[in-house]
C-alpha positions in Angstrom: 46.2 -42.1 13.0 47.3 -41.7 9.2 45.0 -41.6 6.7 45.0 -44.3 4.0 43.0 -43.7 0.9 41.3 -46.9 -0.8 41.5 -47.5 -4.2 38.4 -50.1 -6.2 36.4 -49.8 -9.3 32.8 -49.8 -9.4 30.9 -51.3 -12.5 28.0 -49.2 -14.3 25.4 -50.8 -12.4 27.1 -50.8 -9.5 27.5 -47.0 -9.5 24.2 -45.9 -10.7 22.7 -48.4 -8.0 24.3 -46.2 -5.4 22.9 -43.7 -6.9 19.9 -44.7 -6.6 19.3 -45.9 -3.1 20.9 -42.2 -1.8 24.5 -43.9 -1.2 26.0 -41.9 -3.6 25.7 -37.8 -2.8 26.5 -34.1 -4.2 27.4 -32.4 -1.9 26.0 -28.7 -2.0 29.8 -27.2 -2.4 30.0 -28.7 -6.0 29.1 -26.6 -8.6 26.4 -27.2 -10.4 25.9 -29.7 -13.2 27.3 -27.0 -16.6 27.8 -29.8 -19.2 26.1 -29.1 -22.1 25.3 -32.8 -24.0 27.9 -32.4 -26.5 30.1 -32.7 -23.4 28.0 -35.9 -21.7 28.2 -37.2 -25.8 31.9 -37.1 -25.9 32.7 -38.8 -22.2 30.2 -41.6 -23.9 31.9 -42.0 -26.7 35.4 -42.2 -24.9 33.4 -45.4 -23.4 32.5 -46.9 -25.5 35.8 -47.0 -27.1 37.9 -48.1 -23.5 39.8 -44.5 -22.7 40.5 -44.5 -19.8 38.3 -41.5 -18.4 39.4 -40.4 -14.6 39.4 -41.4 -11.9 36.1 -40.4 -9.5 37.2 -39.7 -5.4 34.5 -40.2 -2.8 34.1 -39.5 0.7 32.6 -42.4 2.8 31.1 -40.8 6.3 28.4 -40.5 8.4 28.1 -37.2 8.5 25.1 -35.7 6.8 25.9 -32.6 4.8 24.0 -29.9 3.0 24.1 -32.2 -0.1 22.1 -31.6 -4.3 18.1 -32.6 -3.7 18.0 -33.1 -7.7 19.5 -32.9 -11.3 17.1 -31.5 -13.2 13.6 -33.2 -13.6 14.8 -36.1 -11.0 14.3 -36.2 -7.8 17.2 -37.8 -5.5 16.5 -40.2 -3.0 17.4 -39.2 1.1 20.4 -40.7 2.5 19.5 -44.2 4.8 19.5 -43.2 8.1 22.3 -44.4 10.0 24.4 -45.8 6.9 27.3 -43.9 4.8 27.2 -41.7 2.4 29.9 -41.2 -0.2 30.2 -38.1 -1.1 32.0 -37.4 -4.6 34.5 -34.6 -4.1 35.6 -35.4 -7.7 34.6 -36.4 -10.6 30.7 -34.9 -10.1 30.6 -33.2 -14.0 31.0 -37.0 -15.4 29.1 -39.0 -13.2 26.4 -36.4 -13.2 26.3 -37.1 -17.5 26.1 -40.3 -16.8 23.1 -41.1 -15.0 21.5 -37.6 -16.5 21.9 -39.9 -19.5 20.5 -42.8 -17.9 17.7 -41.9 -16.5 17.0 -39.6 -19.7 16.5 -35.9 -17.0 15.3 -33.0 -18.7 17.1 -30.0 -17.2 16.7 -26.4 -18.0 19.1 -23.6 -18.1 19.1 -20.3 -19.4 14.4 -21.0 -20.3 16.3 -23.8 -22.7 15.5 -27.6 -21.6 18.2 -30.3 -22.5 17.1 -33.9 -22.8 19.6 -36.4 -21.5 17.8 -38.8 -24.0 19.0 -36.9 -27.0 22.1 -38.4 -27.3 23.1 -41.4 -29.8 25.8 -43.5 -31.0 26.1 -43.7 -35.1 25.7 -46.8 -35.7 27.5 -46.4 -38.9 30.5 -45.3 -38.0 33.5 -48.4 -37.0 34.2 -47.6 -33.3 37.7 -48.7 -33.9 38.5 -45.5 -36.0 38.8 -42.2 -34.5 36.2 -40.8 -35.4 33.5 -39.8 -32.6 30.5 -42.3 -32.3 28.2 -40.7 -29.8 27.0 -37.1 -30.9 23.8 -34.9 -29.4 22.8 -34.4 -33.1 21.3 -36.4 -35.6 22.9 -36.5 -39.1 19.9 -37.7 -42.2 20.1 -41.3 -44.0 22.4 -42.0 -41.3 21.3 -45.1 -38.5 21.3 -43.9 -35.1 19.9 -45.9 -31.2 19.9 -43.5 -27.9 22.0 -44.0 -25.2 19.1 -43.6 -23.4 17.3 -47.0 -25.2 20.8 -48.8 -25.1 20.9 -48.4 -21.0 17.1 -49.1 -20.5 15.4 -51.0 -22.7 16.2 -55.0 -23.8 18.9 -55.7 -26.4 15.3 -57.8 -28.2 13.4 -55.0 -28.7 16.5 -53.5 -30.1 17.2 -55.6 -32.4 13.5 -55.6 -33.6 13.7 -52.0 -34.2 16.5 -51.7 -35.8 17.0 -54.5 -37.7 19.9 -58.2 -37.4 22.3 -56.1 -39.2 23.6 -54.0 -36.4 22.7 -56.4 -33.2 25.8 -57.3 -33.3 26.9 -54.0 -32.4 24.2 -53.3 -30.4 25.5 -55.8 -28.1 28.6 -55.0 -27.4 28.1 -51.4 -27.1 25.8 -51.8 -24.0 28.2 -54.4 -23.5 30.9 -51.7 -23.0 28.6 -48.9 -21.1 27.6 -52.0 -18.4 30.3 -53.6 -17.8 33.2 -50.5 -17.9 35.3 -50.4 -14.4 35.5 -46.7 -13.6 38.5 -46.2 -11.2 37.0 -44.8 -8.1 39.4 -43.6 -4.7 37.4 -43.6 -1.8 38.2 -41.7 1.4 36.6 -43.0 5.0 35.8 -41.3 8.1 38.1 -38.4 7.3 37.3 -35.5 8.8 35.8 -32.6 7.4 38.1 -30.4 7.2 40.4 -32.9 5.3 38.1 -34.0 2.8 37.0 -30.2 2.0 40.6 -29.5 2.0 41.4 -32.6 -0.9 38.2 -31.3 -2.6 40.0 -28.0 -2.8 43.3 -29.8 -3.9 42.0 -31.7 -6.6 39.2 -29.2 -8.1 40.2 -28.5 -11.4 39.0 -25.1 -12.0 41.5 -24.1 -8.8 39.2 -22.5 -6.7 39.1 -23.4 -3.0 36.2 -23.8 -0.9 35.1 -20.9 1.2 35.4 -21.1 5.0 32.2 -20.7 4.5 30.9 -23.3 2.5 32.9 -25.8 4.2 30.6 -24.8 7.2 27.3 -24.8 5.4 28.1 -28.5 5.0 29.7 -29.4 8.3 26.7 -27.7 10.2 23.3 -28.9 7.5 20.5 -31.1 9.8 17.8 -31.7 8.1 16.2 -32.6 11.1 16.5 -28.8 12.4 15.0 -27.1 9.6 19.1 -25.9 9.6 20.5 -24.2 6.7 23.4 -21.8 6.8 23.8 -20.5 3.7 19.2 -19.8 3.7 19.7 -18.4 7.2 22.6 -16.2 6.1 20.2 -15.3 3.4 17.7 -14.7 5.5 19.7 -12.6 8.2 20.8 -10.2 4.9 17.2 -10.2 3.8 14.2 -11.8 5.8 11.7 -14.7 5.3 9.4 -12.2 3.9 9.0 -8.7 3.2 7.7 -8.1 7.0 10.6 -10.0 8.2 13.3 -8.2 9.9 17.0 -8.0 8.1 20.6 -6.2 7.7 18.9 -5.2 4.6 15.7 -3.3 6.0 18.8 -1.5 8.5 20.8 -0.4 5.0 23.6 -3.2 6.4 23.2 -6.1 4.0 26.8 -5.9 2.8 28.0 -7.5 6.3 30.1 -10.7 4.1 29.2 -14.2 5.3 32.5 -14.7 7.2 31.9 -11.7 9.8 28.5 -13.7 10.5 31.0 -17.2 11.2 33.0 -14.9 13.3 30.5 -13.7 15.9 29.5 -17.0 16.3 33.1 -18.0 16.4 33.5 -15.3 18.9 30.5 -15.9 21.5 30.8 -19.7 21.1 34.8 -19.7 21.3 36.2 -16.7 22.6 38.2 -16.6 19.4 37.3 -16.4 15.6 40.6 -18.0 13.9 39.3 -20.5 10.6 40.5 -23.2 12.9 38.4 -22.6 15.8 35.6 -22.2 13.6 36.3 -25.5 12.1 35.9 -27.1 16.0 32.8 -25.4 16.6 30.2 -28.7 16.9 27.1 -28.9 14.9 24.4 -28.8 17.7 26.4 -26.0 19.4 26.6 -23.9 15.8 22.9 -24.1 15.6 22.1 -24.1 19.3 24.4 -20.5 18.8 22.7 -19.2 15.4 19.7 -17.5 16.6 21.3 -15.6 19.8 23.9 -14.1 17.7 21.2 -13.1 15.1 19.5 -10.9 17.9 22.8 -9.8 19.1 23.7 -8.8 15.7 20.6 -6.4 15.0 21.2 -4.8 18.7 24.5 -3.9 17.4 23.7 -2.7 14.4 20.7 -0.6 16.2 23.2 0.3 18.2 25.8 2.1 15.5 22.9 3.3 14.0 20.9 5.1 16.3 23.8 6.1 18.6 26.7 6.6 17.1 24.5 7.5 13.6 26.5 5.7 11.7 23.4 4.8 8.7 24.8 2.2 6.2 27.2 -0.8 6.2 29.1 0.9 3.5 30.9 3.6 5.7 31.9 0.8 8.1 35.5 1.2 8.7 35.7 -2.9 8.3 32.2 -5.2 8.2 34.3 -7.2 10.8 34.0 -4.4 13.6 30.0 -6.2 14.2 32.1 -8.8 15.2 33.1 -7.4 18.9 29.9 -5.3 19.0 28.3 -8.4 18.3 30.2 -10.3 20.9 29.7 -7.2 23.6 25.7 -7.0 23.4 25.5 -11.1 23.8 27.4 -10.8 27.0 25.2 -8.0 28.2 22.2 -9.6 27.2 21.2 -7.0 24.5 20.4 -4.7 26.6 21.0 -0.8 26.6 24.3 -0.4 27.6 25.3 2.3 29.8 26.1 5.7 29.1 30.0 5.4 30.3 29.7 1.8 28.3 28.7 4.0 25.1 31.2 6.6 25.5 34.0 4.0 25.1 31.9 1.9 22.2 32.3 5.0 20.3 35.5 5.5 21.3 36.3 1.8 20.1 34.5 2.1 17.3 36.7 5.3 16.1 40.2 3.6 17.8 40.2 0.5 15.3 39.5 2.9 12.1 41.6 5.5 13.2 44.6 3.3 13.5 43.9 0.9 10.4 43.1 -1.9 13.6 42.2 -4.7 10.9 44.0 -4.2 8.3 46.5 -7.2 8.8 46.4 -9.9 11.6 42.6 -9.7 11.9 42.0 -12.7 13.5 44.5 -12.4 16.7 43.3 -8.4 17.2 39.8 -9.5 17.3 40.5 -11.7 19.8 42.3 -9.5 22.1 39.5 -6.8 21.1 36.9 -9.5 22.6 39.1 -8.6 25.6 38.5 -5.3 25.3 34.8 -5.6 24.9 35.0 -7.6 28.5 36.6 -4.4 29.9 34.0 -2.3 28.3 31.3 -4.3 29.6 32.7 -3.6 33.2 32.7 0.6 32.3 35.9 0.6 32.0 38.6 2.1 29.5 40.9 -0.4 27.4 44.2 0.4 27.7 45.2 2.4 24.1 48.3 3.9 23.2 48.0 7.6 23.9 49.5 8.2 20.3 46.7 5.8 19.1 44.2 8.2 20.4 44.8 11.7 19.1 44.5 13.3 15.4 46.1 16.1 14.0 44.8 18.6 11.5 47.4 17.6 9.1 47.3 14.5 9.1 44.0 14.9 8.4 44.7 17.5 5.3 47.3 15.1 3.8 45.0 12.4 3.7 44.2 11.6 -0.2 40.3 10.7 0.0 39.3 6.6 -1.2 36.0 5.1 -0.3 37.6 1.7 0.5 40.6 3.2 3.4 39.6 2.5 6.7 40.9 5.9 8.4 38.9 7.3 5.8 35.9 5.6 5.9 36.5 6.5 9.8 36.3 10.1 9.2 33.0 9.8 6.7 31.2 8.2 9.6 31.9 10.9 11.6 30.5 13.3 8.6 27.7 10.9 8.4 27.2 11.0 12.1 26.4 15.2 12.2 22.8 14.2 10.2 24.3 16.3 7.4 21.8 18.2 6.0 21.6 19.4 2.0 22.6 22.7 1.2 19.6 23.4 -1.1 17.2 23.1 1.2 18.2 22.1 5.0 16.4 18.3 3.7 17.9 15.1 5.7 21.3 13.9 3.3 19.5 10.5 2.2 22.7 7.9 2.3 22.4 4.5 0.3 24.9 1.8 -0.4 24.8 1.6 -3.2 25.6 5.6 -3.6 28.9 5.0 -1.5 31.1 2.0 -3.2 33.3 3.5 -4.8 35.1 7.1 -4.5 32.7 8.8 -7.4 29.7 7.4 -6.2 26.8 9.6 -5.6 26.3 10.8 -2.2 30.3 12.3 -2.1 30.9 15.6 -3.3 33.9 18.0 -3.7 33.1 20.9 -1.8 35.4 22.8 -3.8 34.0 20.9 -7.3 36.5 19.3 -9.2 36.1 20.4 -12.2 36.3 24.2 -10.4 39.4 23.8 -9.5 41.2 22.1 -12.3 40.0 25.8 -14.3 40.6 28.6 -12.3 43.1 26.7 -9.4 46.2 25.6 -11.2 47.7 21.6 -9.9 45.3 21.9 -6.9 44.2 18.6 -6.2 40.6 18.4 -5.1 40.7 14.3 -3.8 41.6 15.5 0.0 39.1 13.9 2.8 38.9 17.5 4.0 37.2 18.9 0.8 34.7 15.5 0.6 30.9 16.2 2.0 28.4 13.9 2.3 25.0 15.3 0.6 22.2 13.9 -2.1 22.8 13.5 -6.0 20.5 15.8 -6.8 22.3 18.9 -4.8 25.4 17.6 -6.7 23.5 18.3 -9.5 22.8 21.6 -8.9 26.2 22.5 -8.2 28.2 20.7 -10.9 31.2 23.0 -11.5 29.8 26.0 -9.7 32.5 28.4 -7.1 31.5 27.5 -3.9 30.9 31.5 -3.0 28.9 31.2 -6.5 26.6 27.6 -4.9 26.8 29.1 -1.7 25.1 32.7 -3.0 22.6 31.0 -4.1 21.5 28.2 -1.4 20.5 31.1 0.4 18.1 32.1 -1.6 16.5 28.6 -0.7 17.4 27.4 2.0 17.1 30.0 5.2 19.0 27.7 7.8 22.1 27.2 5.1 24.4 28.4 7.9 23.4 25.4 10.4 23.3 23.1 6.8 27.1 24.2 6.7 27.1 23.6 10.8 25.8 19.6 10.1 29.1 19.7 7.4 31.5 20.9 9.8 31.7 24.2 8.0 30.9 26.6 10.9 31.8 29.7 8.9 31.8 30.5 4.8 34.3 33.7 5.7 36.5 32.0 8.3 36.9 29.1 5.9 37.1 30.8 2.3 34.4 29.7 1.0 33.7 33.3 0.4 36.9 34.1 -1.7 37.0 31.0 -2.6 40.1 30.2 -0.6 41.0 26.6 -0.9 43.7 26.3 1.0 41.7 28.1 3.3 39.1 26.0 3.4 41.2 22.9 3.4 43.1 23.8 6.8 40.0 25.2 9.0 37.7 22.2 7.6 40.6 19.6 8.5 41.4 20.7 11.8 37.7 21.3 12.3 37.3 17.1 11.2 40.8 16.3 13.8 39.1 18.1 16.7 35.2 16.3 16.2 37.6 13.2 16.1 39.4 13.7 19.1 36.5 14.4 21.3 34.7 11.1 20.9 38.5 9.7 21.4 38.8 11.1 24.8 36.0 10.5 26.2 34.9 12.1 30.0 33.4 8.5 31.5 
């Protein structure tokens, strides 16, 4: 069926009667009201001069969307039950400005109150000239009338107050405002995905709606107190300090898109955007709670069994989708020993093969089937070459905190429960200290400054040279030679040998540390990392 928009004109009184009755609404995916008084004054000026001010585009539907409840100090009415609502897709700033002036609304921005009653018509200017006759500032010695008063007070009152000399002009201005024909285009009963596409195409800022913004609008249900935007915030940070949350598990960097994909995985078995958009509101709401429970179980497994303590280390945040799916299908039960080994293998296989760096939706759909195989205690089919890491590959890998392959290696290093060199204390990893390559938890075992000074041409930034330690330990090392700072730490740490082993550094002599042999260190450390990864990639099941 071809969709056809309806063109019509609405006069001022009709337009605002529909807002006051709850029929015209501002969908929450619109940006907030940002026009200042001067912009609003120019809009009124254009109307008084008979200039066109653009077309308002309205989406008329019985779908209940998350919408703006208040404009400043003014509460907007609810939509009449069972009635159509008209959501503004284009023209929000203009309509809100006109409404704010009519209602005398006060809005506080950056601790400054903006009073929309303070917009004035200069009655001394000739409206036929180009001068702006509507302003937010009054000049001394001139005659003004507030636009709010013109729209809300009787003409007789205004005549008596301002005087008969301006009565004809005041009457003319009021008529121009209240009889102005606003051009509108209404799209009635369009599906929400098409309405959102219309919004994206006409948005003057050129910003398309995100899938999450669309789903926030689609899944909103006031009777069930379901607001996806708030539910996502609660998932990340909890309703209060005692509530369970991803932040408490140091997994607060999980994006909204991953959460949507997790819901789609357990309801559709597919995570394509078009499949997410097809999830019915009641289905989405019914599966939100179970998805959250399974996601928490997945995070607990990744933290406690894979020993990956923070989400910033995940090769891909979307790894949580198949893991959430697994635990949902497994009724959130503890995996068997075999299942746990296969999940660990899968985790590293994804990262070391850049699995989700392209065609992610298709690959995750395939991996949901792989989760079904793991649920049965069997290994999914992998190409043999994808289950083997060479020491030479590790040695030739440049360190980048955003590289999935490198992140898989960092997960391995984190899983060793690394100890600080100076006192054998646990290294505390934090998302904020792992965002970029220069972050504080990343330490070059052969320090950059040391290599630049003593090993001309040596590149410090190979992944084999990276260890995970606290910022305090990092500060103690600075530009010292490894042989020097390791000797220093022997005095304060009687367990230094064990501390080094927690970083896959087994012997100071064979690893070239005693004589500061950087090339030897890279070869030995890269081999140790490769051996540990290969052990995970080929579990005995």
